[in-house]
C-alpha positions as CSV (number, residue, x, y, z in Angstrom):
1,M,118.9,112.0,111.3
2,S,117.9,108.7,112.2
3,L,120.7,106.2,111.3
4,L,118.3,104.3,109.0
5,D,117.8,107.4,106.6
6,R,121.6,106.8,105.7
7,I,120.1,103.5,104.0
8,S,118.8,104.0,100.4
9,L,116.8,101.3,98.0
10,D,117.2,102.6,94.4
11,P,116.1,99.9,91.6
12,A,119.3,101.7,89.6
13,V,121.6,101.2,92.3
14,R,123.1,97.5,92.7
15,F,119.9,96.1,91.4
16,G,117.7,97.6,94.5
17,K,119.8,96.2,97.0
18,P,120.1,98.5,100.2
19,C,123.1,100.6,100.0
20,V,124.6,103.4,102.0
21,R,123.1,106.8,100.7
22,G,125.2,108.4,98.2
23,T,127.2,105.1,97.6
24,R,127.1,101.8,95.9
25,I,128.3,100.0,98.9
26,S,125.6,97.8,99.7
27,V,124.6,97.0,103.3
28,G,125.3,93.3,103.0
29,D,128.6,94.0,102.0
30,V,129.7,96.3,105.2
31,L,127.9,93.7,106.9
32,G,129.9,91.0,105.4
33,Y,133.4,92.7,106.2
34,L,132.2,93.1,109.5
35,A,131.3,89.3,109.6
36,S,134.6,88.0,108.0
37,G,136.6,89.7,111.0
38,M,137.3,93.0,109.7
39,S,137.2,95.4,112.3
40,E,135.1,98.9,111.9
41,A,138.3,100.6,111.7
42,Q,139.2,98.5,108.9
43,V,136.0,99.3,107.2
44,L,136.5,103.0,107.2
45,T,140.1,102.6,106.3
46,D,139.1,100.7,103.0
47,F,136.0,102.6,102.2
48,P,136.8,106.0,102.8
49,A,133.7,107.3,101.4
50,L,132.3,105.9,104.4
51,A,131.6,107.4,108.0
52,R,131.2,105.5,111.2
53,E,127.5,106.5,111.3
54,D,126.9,104.5,108.2
55,V,128.7,101.8,109.7
56,L,126.1,101.9,112.7
57,A,123.5,102.5,110.0
58,C,124.0,99.1,108.4
59,L,124.0,97.2,111.7
60,A,120.7,99.5,112.6
61,F,119.3,98.1,109.0
62,A,120.1,94.3,109.5
63,A,118.5,94.8,113.3
64,E,115.3,96.2,111.9
65,R,115.3,93.6,109.5
66,E,115.5,90.8,112.0
67,R,113.0,92.2,113.9
68,R,110.6,92.1,111.2
69,I,111.1,88.2,110.1
70,M,108.0,86.1,110.8
71,P,108.7,83.3,113.0
72,I,107.8,79.8,111.0
73,P,105.2,77.9,113.1
74,A,106.5,74.6,114.4
75,A,104.7,71.6,112.5
């Protein structure tokens, strides 16, 4: 299974935001916690439904999305 397979998009869950499969925990929430300084271990302690691979999947999802951003041409 690819890490990205752990992320789901369902219009009926969190308004279609990407979430960790089988949960209502969004990728943005996980990334926000990490960006605010929480460690991976703290995230996993606070959200026992998550596994380490889920946190890695959130990072992989963000990295893939960043790769797909089209640069804006200089004026």
